[in-house]
C-alpha positions in Angstrom: 105.3 77.1 153.5 103.3 75.0 151.0 99.6 74.4 151.3 98.0 71.1 150.6 94.6 70.4 148.9 92.7 70.2 152.2 93.9 73.6 153.3 93.1 75.1 149.9 89.6 73.7 150.1 89.1 75.2 153.5 90.3 78.6 152.2 87.8 78.3 149.3 84.9 77.6 151.7 85.8 80.1 154.4 87.3 83.1 152.7 86.4 85.3 149.8 88.8 84.7 146.9 89.5 86.0 143.4 90.8 83.8 140.6 93.3 84.6 137.9 96.2 86.8 137.1 94.4 90.0 136.0 92.0 90.1 139.0 94.8 89.3 141.5 97.1 92.0 140.1 94.3 94.6 140.0 93.4 94.0 143.7 97.1 93.6 144.7 97.9 97.0 143.4 95.1 98.5 145.5 96.2 96.6 148.6 92.9 94.6 148.9 94.5 91.2 149.2 95.6 89.4 152.3 97.7 86.8 150.4 98.1 85.1 147.1 98.5 81.4 146.2 100.8 80.6 143.3 100.7 77.3 141.3 103.8 75.3 140.6 103.7 75.9 136.8 102.9 79.7 136.9 105.0 81.5 134.3 108.2 83.2 135.4 107.0 86.6 134.1 103.8 86.3 136.3 105.9 85.3 139.3 108.3 88.2 138.8 105.4 90.7 138.6 103.6 89.1 141.5 106.6 89.3 143.8 107.2 92.9 142.8 103.6 94.0 143.6 103.3 91.8 146.7 106.6 93.2 148.1 105.4 96.8 147.7 102.2 96.0 149.6 103.8 93.6 152.0 101.4 90.8 151.0 102.5 87.2 151.5 102.6 84.7 148.5 102.4 81.0 149.0 103.5 78.4 146.5 101.2 75.4 146.1 102.2 72.0 144.7 99.3 72.0 142.3 99.5 72.9 138.6 97.2 75.6 137.2 94.9 73.0 135.7 94.6 71.2 139.1 93.9 74.4 141.0 91.2 75.3 138.4 89.6 71.9 139.0 89.9 72.2 142.7 88.1 75.6 142.4 85.4 73.9 140.2 86.3 76.0 137.2 86.6 74.6 133.6 89.8 76.6 133.0 93.3 76.7 134.5 93.9 79.1 137.5 97.5 80.3 138.1 96.9 82.7 141.0 94.3 82.6 143.7 94.0 85.8 145.8 92.5 85.9 149.3 90.7 89.1 150.0 91.2 91.0 153.3 88.4 90.6 155.8 
């Protein structure tokens, strides 16, 4: 399942999120994430690690059609964002 821009904006408004690889991996290892959004141009190394950690914690990952630069802009950040983690409620 791929998410579009409107769904991502809704997630950003309604849910608590963390941005970036390091923060996502840190919380993923602790089991504090509900799911993770992955950009289309995320590095293969990052995707491999993400799927390994997400599989251990049984956390869903969702590919998005945006590049990391576009996701960063959508999140109103002046830098690229490859991973967006959604915190558990």
